[in-house]
C-alpha positions in Angstrom: 7.2 -4.2 22.7 3.7 -3.4 23.8 1.8 -0.3 23.0 2.8 2.7 25.1 -0.1 3.6 27.3 -1.6 7.1 27.2 -3.9 8.8 29.7 -7.5 9.0 28.6 -8.3 12.7 28.3 -12.0 13.9 28.1 -12.8 14.5 24.5 -14.3 17.8 23.4 -18.0 17.5 22.6 -18.3 14.2 24.5 -21.4 15.3 26.3 -23.0 16.4 23.1 -22.2 13.1 21.4 -23.6 11.2 24.4 -26.8 13.1 24.2 -27.1 12.6 20.5 -26.5 8.9 20.9 -29.1 8.8 23.7 -31.5 10.5 21.3 -31.1 7.6 18.9 -31.8 5.1 21.6 -34.7 7.0 23.2 -36.7 7.9 20.1 -38.3 4.4 19.6 -38.9 3.9 23.4 -40.4 7.4 23.8 -42.6 6.9 20.8 -44.1 3.7 22.1 -44.5 4.9 25.7 -46.1 8.2 24.7 -48.4 6.5 22.2 -49.5 4.1 24.9 -50.2 7.2 27.2 -52.5 8.7 24.5 -54.4 5.4 24.4 -54.6 5.5 28.3 -55.9 9.1 28.1 -58.7 8.1 25.7 -59.6 5.3 28.1 -59.9 7.8 30.9 -62.1 10.0 28.7 -64.4 7.1 28.1 -64.5 6.2 31.8 -65.3 9.8 32.7 -68.4 9.9 30.4 -69.7 6.8 32.2 -69.3 8.6 35.7 -72.0 11.1 35.0 -72.2 14.7 36.3 -71.2 17.9 34.7 -68.3 17.2 32.3 -66.1 19.3 30.0 -67.1 19.2 26.3 -65.9 16.0 24.7 -64.4 18.0 21.8 -61.9 19.8 24.0 -60.7 16.5 25.5 -60.4 14.8 22.1 -58.5 17.9 20.9 -56.0 17.3 23.7 -55.7 13.7 22.5 -55.1 14.8 19.0 -52.4 17.2 20.0 -50.8 14.5 22.1 -50.9 12.1 19.1 -49.3 14.8 16.8 -46.5 15.3 19.3 -45.9 11.5 19.3 -45.7 11.5 15.5 -43.1 14.3 15.6 -40.7 12.3 17.8 -39.2 10.0 15.1 -38.2 13.0 13.1 -36.4 14.9 15.8 -32.8 15.6 15.1 -31.7 17.7 18.0 -31.8 17.1 21.8 -33.4 20.5 22.6 -36.3 19.8 20.2 -36.8 16.4 21.7 -36.9 17.9 25.2 -39.3 20.7 24.0 -41.7 18.1 22.7 -41.6 16.3 26.0 -42.3 19.4 28.0 -45.2 20.4 25.8 -46.5 16.8 25.8 -46.5 16.8 29.7 -48.4 20.2 29.8 -51.0 19.1 27.3 -51.5 15.8 29.1 -52.0 17.3 32.5 -54.3 19.9 31.0 -56.4 17.2 29.3 -56.5 15.2 32.6 -57.8 18.2 34.5 -60.5 18.8 31.8 -61.4 15.2 32.1 -61.7 15.3 35.9 -63.8 18.5 36.1 -67.3 18.1 37.5 -66.6 15.1 39.7 -67.0 15.3 43.5 -63.3 14.5 44.2 -61.2 15.4 41.2 -57.9 14.8 43.1 -58.9 11.1 43.5 -59.1 10.9 39.7 -55.8 12.6 39.2 -53.7 11.2 42.0 -52.5 8.2 40.0 -51.5 10.5 37.1 -49.7 12.9 39.4 -47.6 10.0 40.7 -47.2 7.7 37.7 -46.7 10.1 34.8 -43.5 11.8 36.2 -42.1 8.3 37.2 -42.8 6.8 33.7 -41.5 9.9 32.0 -38.3 10.1 34.1 -36.2 7.6 32.1 -37.3 9.2 28.8 -35.8 12.7 29.5 -32.4 12.9 27.7 -30.8 15.3 30.2 -31.2 16.4 33.8 -32.1 19.9 32.5 -35.0 18.4 30.5 -36.1 16.3 33.5 -36.1 19.2 36.0 -37.8 21.6 33.5 -40.5 19.1 32.4 -41.2 17.8 35.9 -41.3 21.3 37.5 -43.7 22.6 34.9 -45.9 19.5 35.2 -46.3 19.9 38.9 -46.7 23.7 38.6 -49.6 23.3 36.1 -51.2 20.6 38.2 -51.0 22.8 41.4 -52.3 25.8 39.5 -55.3 24.0 38.0 -56.2 21.8 40.9 -55.0 23.0 44.2 -54.7 26.7 44.3 -57.9 28.7 45.1 -60.0 25.6 45.7 -60.9 23.9 48.9 -60.5 20.2 49.3 -61.0 17.9 52.2 -57.9 18.0 54.4 -57.4 14.2 54.3 -57.5 14.3 50.5 -54.9 17.2 50.4 -52.7 15.3 52.8 -52.9 12.1 50.8 -52.2 13.9 47.5 -49.2 15.8 48.8 -47.9 12.6 50.6 -48.0 10.6 47.3 -46.5 13.4 45.2 -43.8 14.6 47.7 -42.9 11.3 49.3 -43.3 8.9 46.4 -43.8 10.5 43.0 -41.1 13.1 42.8 -38.3 11.1 44.6 -39.0 8.0 42.6 -39.0 10.0 39.3 -35.6 11.5 40.3 -34.2 8.1 41.1 -35.4 6.6 37.9 -34.1 9.5 35.8 -30.6 9.7 37.3 -30.3 5.9 37.5 -31.2 5.5 33.8 -29.1 8.6 32.9 -26.0 7.1 34.6 -26.7 3.7 33.0 -26.9 5.2 29.5 -23.8 7.3 30.1 -21.7 4.3 31.3 -23.0 2.3 28.3 -22.1 5.1 25.9 -18.6 5.4 27.4 -18.0 1.7 27.2 -19.3 1.7 23.6 -17.1 4.6 22.7 -14.1 2.9 24.3 -14.7 -0.3 22.5 -15.2 1.5 19.2 -12.0 3.4 19.8 -10.1 0.2 20.6 -11.5 -1.4 17.5 -10.5 1.6 15.3 -7.0 2.2 16.8 -3.7 0.5 16.1 -2.5 -0.4 19.6 1.2 0.1 18.8 1.1 3.6 17.3 -2.2 5.0 18.5 -3.2 5.8 14.9 -6.3 4.6 13.2 -6.2 1.0 12.0 -6.8 0.2 8.3 -10.5 -0.7 8.7 -11.4 2.5 10.5 -9.3 4.6 8.2 -10.9 3.2 5.0 -14.4 3.6 6.4 -13.8 7.2 7.5 -12.1 8.0 4.2 -15.0 6.6 2.2 -17.4 8.7 4.2 -15.3 11.9 3.7 -15.2 11.3 -0.1 -19.0 10.7 -0.2 -19.6 14.1 1.5 -16.9 15.9 -0.5 -18.0 19.3 -1.8 -17.8 19.8 -5.6 -14.9 22.3 -5.4 -13.0 20.6 -2.5 -9.6 19.0 -3.0 -8.4 16.0 -1.1 -5.2 13.9 -1.4 -3.7 10.7 0.0 -0.1 10.1 1.2 1.2 6.5 1.3 4.5 6.0 3.1 6.6 3.0 3.9 9.6 2.8 6.2 12.9 1.9 4.4 14.8 -1.3 5.2 12.5 -1.9 8.2 12.8 -5.7 8.0 16.6 -5.4 8.6 15.8 -3.4 11.7 13.7 -6.3 13.1 16.1 -9.0 12.0 19.2 -7.4 13.3 18.1 -5.6 16.5 14.9 -7.4 17.5 11.2 -6.6 17.3 11.3 -4.4 20.4 13.5 -1.9 18.5 11.2 -2.1 15.5 8.1 -1.6 17.6 9.7 1.5 19.2 10.5 2.9 15.8 6.9 2.3 14.6 5.6 4.1 17.8 7.8 7.1 17.2 6.7 7.3 13.6 3.1 7.3 14.9 3.9 10.2 17.2 5.4 12.1 14.2 2.2 11.6 12.2 -0.1 12.6 15.1 2.0 15.7 15.6 2.0 16.7 11.9 -1.4 15.6 10.8 -4.5 17.3 12.1 -7.3 15.2 13.7 -9.7 16.4 10.9 -7.4 14.9 8.3 -6.4 11.6 9.8 -3.5 9.2 9.7 -3.4 5.4 9.8 -1.1 2.5 10.1 -2.4 0.4 7.3 -0.2 -2.6 8.0 3.4 -3.6 8.9 5.6 -0.5 8.4 3.1 1.1 6.0 1.2 4.3 6.9 -1.4 6.4 5.1 -2.7 10.0 5.4 -5.8 11.5 3.9 -5.8 15.3 4.0 -7.9 18.2 2.7 -5.3 19.6 0.3 -4.4 19.6 -3.3 -1.4 17.7 -4.7 1.0 20.5 -4.0 -0.1 20.8 -0.3 0.1 17.0 0.1 3.7 17.0 -1.3 4.7 19.7 1.1 3.3 17.7 4.1 5.0 14.6 2.8 8.4 16.4 2.7 7.8 17.6 6.3 7.0 14.1 7.4 10.1 12.7 5.5 12.3 15.2 7.4 10.7 14.5 10.8 11.0 10.7 10.3 14.5 11.1 9.1 15.4 12.5 12.5 14.3 9.3 14.3 17.3 7.3 15.4 17.8 3.6 14.9 20.8 1.6 16.2 22.6 1.7 12.9 21.8 5.3 11.9 18.6 7.2 11.2 15.2 6.0 10.1 14.0 6.9 6.5 10.8 6.5 4.6 9.6 6.6 1.0 6.4 8.5 0.1 3.8 8.3 -2.7 1.3 11.1 -3.1 -1.9 11.2 -5.2 -4.8 13.6 -5.5 -8.5 12.4 -5.5 -10.1 12.3 -8.9 -13.9 12.7 -9.1 -15.8 9.4 -9.4 -13.0 7.1 -8.1 -13.2 5.1 -5.0 -10.9 5.6 -2.0 -9.1 2.3 -2.7 -8.3 3.5 -6.3 -6.9 6.7 -4.8 -4.8 4.7 -2.4 -3.6 2.4 -5.2 -2.3 5.4 -7.2 -0.5 6.7 -4.1 1.0 3.2 -3.7 2.2 3.2 -7.3 4.0 6.5 -6.6 5.4 5.0 -3.4 6.8 2.1 -5.4 8.6 4.5 -7.8 10.0 6.3 -4.7 11.3 2.9 -3.5 12.8 1.9 -6.9 14.4 5.3 -7.4 16.5 5.1 -4.3 14.2 5.3 -1.2 14.0 8.2 1.2 12.1 10.5 -1.2 8.7 11.7 -2.2 7.1 10.8 -5.6 3.9 12.2 -6.9 1.3 10.2 -8.9 1.5 10.0 -12.6 -1.0 12.1 -14.5 -3.6 10.6 -16.9 -1.5 9.3 -19.8 -3.3 10.8 -22.8 -5.8 13.6 -23.4 -7.9 14.2 -26.4 -5.4 16.8 -27.6 -3.0 15.4 -30.1 -0.1 17.8 -31.1 0.6 17.8 -34.8 4.1 16.8 -35.9 3.5 17.3 -39.6 5.2 19.6 -42.0 8.7 18.7 -41.0 11.6 18.0 -43.3 15.3 17.4 -42.8 16.1 21.0 -43.4 13.5 22.2 -40.9 15.9 21.2 -38.2 15.5 20.0 -34.6 14.1 23.3 -33.3 11.0 23.3 -35.6 10.3 19.6 -34.8 10.5 20.5 -31.1 8.2 23.4 -31.5 5.6 21.2 -33.2 5.9 18.6 -30.5 5.5 21.3 -27.8 2.7 23.2 -29.4 0.9 23.6 -26.1 3.9 25.4 -24.7 4.8 29.1 -25.2 7.3 28.7 -27.9 11.1 28.2 -28.0 14.0 30.4 -27.0 17.5 30.2 -28.5 20.3 32.5 -28.1 23.3 32.6 -30.4 25.4 29.4 -30.0 23.1 28.1 -27.2 21.2 24.9 -27.1 17.5 25.3 -28.0 15.2 25.6 -25.0 11.5 25.4 -25.0 9.0 26.9 -22.6 6.3 24.8 -20.9 4.0 25.9 -18.1 6.2 28.8 -16.9 9.6 27.1 -17.2 12.0 25.9 -19.9 12.2 22.2 -21.0 15.8 21.0 -21.1 17.5 17.6 -21.6 19.8 15.8 -19.2 21.7 12.8 -20.5 22.7 9.8 -18.4 25.3 7.4 -20.0 24.9 3.7 -20.5 28.1 1.6 -20.7 28.8 -1.7 -22.5 30.5 -3.6 -19.7 32.4 -5.9 -22.2 33.5 -2.9 -24.4 34.0 -0.7 -21.3 32.7 2.4 -23.2 29.7 4.6 -23.5 27.3 3.2 -26.0 24.2 5.2 -25.3 22.5 8.0 -23.3 19.1 8.0 -21.7 17.5 11.4 -22.2 15.7 12.7 -19.1 13.4 15.7 -19.2 14.1 18.6 -16.7 12.5 22.0 -16.1 14.6 25.1 -15.6 13.3 28.3 -14.2 14.3 31.7 -15.5 16.9 32.1 -12.6 18.6 28.9 -13.7 17.3 26.7 -10.9 15.8 23.3 -11.7 12.2 22.5 -11.1 11.8 19.5 -8.8 10.5 16.5 -10.7 7.7 16.0 -8.2 6.5 19.5 -9.1 7.2 19.3 -12.8 5.4 16.0 -13.4 2.7 16.6 -10.8 -0.7 16.2 -12.5 -2.9 19.3 -12.9 -6.6 19.5 -13.5 -6.0 20.3 -17.2 -2.8 18.3 -17.5 -1.9 16.3 -20.6 0.9 14.0 -19.8 0.8 12.7 -23.3 1.4 16.2 -24.7 4.4 16.6 -22.4 5.7 13.2 -23.4 5.5 14.0 -27.1 7.1 17.4 -26.5 9.9 15.8 -24.6 10.8 13.7 -27.7 11.3 16.8 -29.8 13.3 18.5 -27.1 15.6 15.5 -26.6 16.1 15.0 -30.3 17.0 18.6 -30.8 19.5 18.5 -28.0 20.9 15.0 -28.8 21.9 16.0 -32.4 24.2 18.6 -30.9 25.7 16.7 -28.0 25.7 12.9 -28.5 28.9 11.3 -29.7 28.7 9.9 -33.2 27.2 6.4 -33.3 25.8 6.4 -29.7 22.3 5.3 -29.0 19.7 7.7 -27.7 17.3 6.1 -25.2 14.0 8.0 -25.5 11.4 7.3 -22.8 7.9 6.9 -24.1 4.6 6.3 -22.4 2.6 3.3 -23.5 -0.4 5.5 -24.5 1.9 7.6 -26.7 3.6 4.4 -28.0 0.4 3.0 -29.4 -1.1 6.3 -30.6 -2.3 6.1 -34.2 0.2 7.6 -36.6 2.8 8.4 -34.0 5.4 6.0 -35.5 5.4 8.0 -38.7 5.4 11.3 -36.9 8.3 10.4 -34.7 10.3 9.0 -37.6 9.9 12.4 -39.4 11.1 14.3 -36.2 14.1 12.0 -35.8 15.2 12.6 -39.3 14.5 16.3 -39.1 16.9 16.4 -36.1 19.7 14.9 -38.3 19.5 11.4 -36.7 18.4 8.0 -38.0 15.8 5.8 -36.3 18.4 3.1 -35.9 20.2 5.3 -33.4 17.1 5.7 -31.3 15.9 3.2 -28.7 12.3 3.7 -27.6 12.1 2.9 -23.9 8.6 1.9 -22.9 7.9 3.2 -19.5 6.2 1.3 -16.7 2.8 2.9 -16.8 -0.9 2.4 -17.6 -2.3 3.4 -20.9 -2.0 0.5 -23.3 -2.7 -3.2 -23.6 0.1 -5.7 -24.2 -1.5 -6.7 -27.6 -1.6 -3.0 -28.7 2.1 -2.5 -27.6 3.1 -5.7 -29.4 1.6 -4.5 -32.7 3.0 -1.0 -32.2 6.5 -2.5 -31.6 6.5 -4.3 -34.9 5.5 -1.0 -36.6 8.4 1.0 -35.0 10.9 -1.8 -35.9 9.9 -1.5 -39.5 10.9 2.2 -39.3 14.3 1.1 -37.8 13.8 1.9 -34.1 15.0 -0.4 -31.4 12.6 -1.2 -28.5 13.4 -1.4 -24.8 11.1 -2.2 -21.8 11.9 -0.1 -18.7 11.7 -1.2 -15.1 11.3 -4.9 -15.6 10.6 -6.4 -12.2 8.4 -3.5 -10.9 4.8 -2.6 -11.2 3.0 -4.3 -14.1 6.1 -5.8 -15.7 6.1 -9.5 -16.1 7.6 -12.2 -18.3 4.5 -12.6 -20.5 4.7 -8.9 -21.3 8.3 -9.3 -22.5 7.6 -12.4 -24.5 4.8 -10.7 -26.4 6.4 -7.3 -27.0 9.8 -9.0 -27.7 12.0 -5.9 -26.9 15.5 -5.7 -28.1 16.7 -4.7 -24.7 15.3 -5.1 -21.2 16.1 -2.6 -18.5 16.0 -4.3 -15.1 14.7 -2.4 -12.1 17.5 -1.4 -9.8 16.1 -3.4 -6.9 16.8 -6.7 -8.8 20.5 -6.1 -8.6 20.1 -6.3 -4.8 17.6 -9.2 -4.7 18.9 -12.4 -3.2 17.8 -16.0 -2.7 15.9 -16.7 0.5 18.2 -19.1 2.3 21.7 -18.5 0.9 21.5 -14.7 0.2 23.1 -15.5 -3.2 22.1 -12.9 -5.9 19.4 -13.9 -8.4 20.7 -11.5 -11.1 22.9 -14.1 -12.9 20.0 -16.5 -13.4 17.7 -13.7 -14.5 20.2 -12.4 -17.0 20.7 -15.9 -18.4 16.9 -16.4 -18.8 16.6 -13.1 -20.7 19.6 -13.9 -22.9 18.0 -17.3 -23.8 14.8 -15.3 -24.8 16.9 -13.3 -27.2 17.0 -10.0 -25.3 20.0 -7.9 -24.2 20.0 -6.8 -20.6 20.5 -3.3 -19.1 20.9 -3.0 -15.3 19.8 0.3 -13.8 20.7 1.7 -10.4 24.3 0.7 -10.2 25.5 2.8 -7.3 28.4 0.9 -5.7 31.5 -0.9 -6.9 30.1 -4.2 -5.5 27.0 -3.8 -7.7 29.2 -3.1 -10.7 31.2 -6.2 -10.0 28.0 -8.3 -9.7 26.7 -6.9 -13.0 29.9 -7.8 -14.8 30.0 -11.3 -13.2 26.3 -11.8 -14.2 27.1 -11.2 -17.9 25.0 -8.0 -18.0 25.3 -6.3 -21.4 24.9 -2.7 -20.3 24.9 -0.8 -17.1 23.6 2.6 -15.9 23.6 4.3 -12.6 25.1 7.1 -10.5 28.4 5.2 -10.1 28.8 5.3 -13.9 27.4 8.8 -14.4 24.7 11.1 -13.2 22.2 12.8 -15.5 23.6 16.1 -16.6 23.1 18.7 -19.4 26.7 18.1 -20.5 28.2 14.7 -21.3 31.1 13.9 -19.1 34.4 12.1 -20.0 34.1 8.3 -19.7 37.8 7.8 -18.7 37.3 7.3 -15.0 34.3 5.0 -15.6 36.4 2.9 -18.0 38.9 2.4 -15.2 36.2 1.4 -12.8 34.7 -1.2 -15.1 38.2 -2.5 -15.9 38.9 -2.8 -12.1 35.7 -4.8 -11.8 36.9 -7.3 -14.4 40.2 -7.6 -12.5 38.5 -8.2 -9.2 36.4 -11.0 -10.8 39.4 -12.5 -12.5 41.3 -12.6 -9.2 38.4 -13.8 -7.2 37.3 -16.5 -9.5 40.3 -18.7 -8.8 40.0 -18.0 -5.1 36.3 -18.9 -5.1 37.0 -22.1 -7.0 39.7 -23.1 -4.6 37.4 -22.5 -1.6 34.6 -24.5 -3.2 36.9 -27.4 -4.1 38.4 -27.5 -0.6 34.9 -27.7 0.9 33.8 -30.4 -1.4 37.0 -32.5 -1.4 36.3 -34.5 1.8 33.0 -35.7 0.3 34.6 -36.7 -3.0 37.2 -38.7 -1.1 34.7 -40.5 1.1 32.5 -41.1 -1.9 35.4 -42.9 -3.6 35.9 -45.1 -0.6 32.2 -45.9 -0.4 32.2 -46.9 -4.0 35.2 -49.1 -3.5 33.4 -50.7 -0.5 30.3 -51.3 -2.6 32.4 -52.9 -5.4 33.9 -55.2 -2.7 30.3 -56.3 -1.7 29.8 -54.3 1.5 26.3 -53.4 2.6 25.2 -49.8 1.8 25.0 -48.8 5.5 28.6 -49.9 6.1 29.9 -48.5 2.8 28.4 -45.1 3.5 29.1 -44.9 7.2 32.0 -42.5 7.0 30.4 -40.3 4.3 27.1 -40.1 6.1 28.9 -38.7 9.2 30.2 -35.6 7.4 28.6 -32.3 8.4 26.6 -31.3 5.2 25.6 -34.8 4.2 21.8 -35.1 3.8 21.6 -38.6 2.4 23.8 -41.2 0.5 22.1 -43.1 -2.3 22.5 -45.5 -5.2 20.6 -45.1 -8.5 20.2 -47.7 -11.2 20.8 -47.1 -14.9 17.2 -45.6 -15.2 17.8 -43.2 -12.4 15.6 -45.0 -9.8 16.9 -45.4 -6.3 18.1 -48.8 -5.1 17.3 -49.6 -1.5 17.1 -47.1 1.2 19.3 -44.0 1.4 21.7 -43.6 4.4 20.8 -40.3 6.1 23.4 -37.9 7.4 23.4 -35.1 10.0 22.0 -32.5 7.6 18.8 -34.5 7.1 15.8 -33.7 9.2 12.0 -34.3 9.1 11.6 -30.5 8.9 13.4 -30.4 5.6 10.9 -32.6 3.9 8.3 -29.8 3.8 7.3 -30.6 0.2 5.6 -33.7 1.5 3.9 -35.0 -1.7 7.3 -35.1 -3.5 9.6 -35.8 -0.6 9.8 -39.5 -1.1 12.7 -40.3 -3.5 11.8 -44.0 -4.1 9.1 -43.5 -6.7 11.0 -40.9 -8.8 13.4 -41.1 -11.7 16.5 -38.9 -11.4 18.3 -39.7 -14.7 17.3 -36.2 -16.0 19.4 -34.5 -13.4 22.8 -33.1 -14.5 24.5 -34.9 -11.6 23.3 -38.3 -13.0 24.0 -37.5 -16.7 27.4 -36.1 -16.1 28.4 -39.0 -13.9 27.3 -41.5 -16.7 29.3 -39.5 -19.3 32.5 -39.7 -17.1 32.4 -43.1 -15.4 34.8 -43.6 -12.5 35.2 -39.8 -11.8 33.7 -37.9 -9.0 31.3 -35.3 -10.4 30.2 -32.2 -8.4 27.0 -30.5 -9.4 26.1 -26.8 -9.3 23.7 -25.9 -6.5 20.1 -26.8 -7.2 16.8 -26.9 -5.3 16.2 -30.4 -4.0 12.6 -31.7 -3.8 13.7 -34.2 -1.1 14.9 -31.5 1.4 12.2 -28.9 1.3 13.3 -27.0 -1.7 16.6 -25.9 -0.2 19.8 -25.4 -2.2 21.8 -28.6 -2.4 24.9 -30.0 -4.1 25.3 -33.6 -5.3 28.6 -35.4 -5.6 28.2 -38.5 -7.8 30.2 -41.3 -9.3 29.2 -43.9 -11.9 30.4 -47.5 -11.4 29.4 -51.0 -12.4 28.0 -52.9 -9.4 26.4 -56.3 -9.1 23.1 -54.7 -10.2 24.7 -53.2 -13.3 25.7 -49.7 -14.1 24.8 -47.5 -11.1 25.4 -43.9 -9.9 26.6 -43.6 -6.4 26.1 -40.2 -4.7 25.6 -38.0 -1.7 23.4 -35.0 -1.5 24.8 -32.1 0.5 22.8 -29.3 2.2 24.3 -26.0 0.7 21.8 -23.6 2.2 23.9 -22.3 5.0 25.2 -18.8 4.6 28.9 -18.5 4.1 29.4 -21.7 2.1 31.4 -21.0 -1.1 29.5 -21.4 -4.4 31.2 -22.5 -7.6 32.1 -19.7 -10.1 29.1 -18.5 -12.2 28.9 -19.5 -15.9 
């Protein structure tokens, strides 16, 4: 879909911008031309002194030259068009006055001045910025000339006729033609330049600024920002946009992008500015604090949510960040992007604010607690920046913070194998005096004097005080902790004291390190060892998002890894098979238990069970709440998932076996033919004709290929994209499971699990092999099958 054309409307202030642009161009030309005129005037002064006769004092004429030179020097510093025009008008009057002084005393002064009366207006005509300047300057020039030379003085009639003929017939008309011709040329050049600049700065599909223009203008705005001004960035990304293009075509996707652009142009003022920064990503920079930016983001989310797409309504995720003094625009945009990622990972179609600075110089004191002090005293120490605690008779303790109460919500985690609640993640919530909850984007929004570290530490005391009352005996408490808090000096001892003061033991607390800045991996690794000595278990949150990587896990060595919810929905490129089973197997081999977050559907629960996930968490299994719900219904759901897997495993195995059986049968016949002495091409003829056959081959006892493979219909030159490793002849394959298993079970057809084949462009393949003794010795006969097509059954997962 092409960009939707719009009529070009005249912009407000276009004439003013044109004149300012002309001023930039005209200043150098005017300076040179007028300076040359000063030199010409001095030459005329010298020539006049050689002519003899009565002459005006030289000092007066040189004073005119000095004034002209000073006016020339003033031109480069002019910033406004009216001042530039005023200098031109004064210059013209001083020049004609000096010329009249210079021509006084000669017999025929008009003969001396006639060239000046014609040439000066013509040369000055292109230099006037506007027609008003031109008419004013020219009219005053001729008026002064007439007043000084013609009125009240008698001249020979032929000289008068010649002067007026040159001025009226040549000088004035030519000056007008020059001025308006150059004025039109400059205006057309300016309009073309403006149009090209607009095209270069505009995304043609949406009509918004493109990334380059947006970043340039944003950096200029930040450079000129007043000390007390507030400015924020909004980063938004359309949800599931790739599926829109893939399922309905790019024309539908382009139409959606255009409509989003119209929404942004309608909601964002021109002074602020919106941009399509790439693909389905958009950005807004507005003069507002974080709260104002969050409100605009919510309005944009609602407006975009009203845009229809063929399978429903369009949605978008938003990240919002406020500018911090001294940072660049790209850093601001990166912080908004980080908030956008959290919006994506927490379910899409929502607005997330940036995270505040992780740790301030203030360090709340947790000392002075003992077991008998109780949870409330520990919480009060942890929340010393708040306004104290409130507790009615028989009610859970609640603690004030920034105008609202801090409370705990608990979300259950289930052991899938045991089908029971084994732990609860404590989530901090704010409650107003009327009982309504404070939205998280408001509660955790950074403030100029915010201390996210203090709120983090206060949350630990709040959660521990509530957990000792509500958690079932023996259940784990998952306690979120920022990296900066996690590595803070002395905090391991302080937290241990608070835990025991709340009536719990550190062995029941799992410290869940959040995905955030604020600590190096080395520092967190050393801190993790210290917490373990106190008895705490360690978990890493949101693996697979943000800064999380395998190196971070292997150095911190957490007891549990919480996988980001998006990983449960991630699939392989060609086959759309889930990658979760392989990832869980890898983490298990590294000695870590696995928690999957974001389980929202029965299919996702089934996949988690089938992937050998240890623990699961998500809205399907229980939402965060102040009261712990009964686990009975969830137990039945998990049990149903196990039943579905048990029933489907046999069916999946049968489908896979039926798909592979023709290849096994033909491989057996090919082996018999080779044992009887048939050529490879003849022996493999029937097997190579089967649909999924890539190539049929024979390997010797060292795993090297014998002869040439016989290619099947699934082989193509395009599949050999990994060209340096696409040739199978110079490789050994005896390390492959399909070779080893065939050798261990000679005479039996062996079917491998799917693997990525180097010989067919890294696509998923399956090998069917058989070990036999041929004339060349023990060999492995096999066929490689292309298993990359969607819908092909895969063998049951281990």
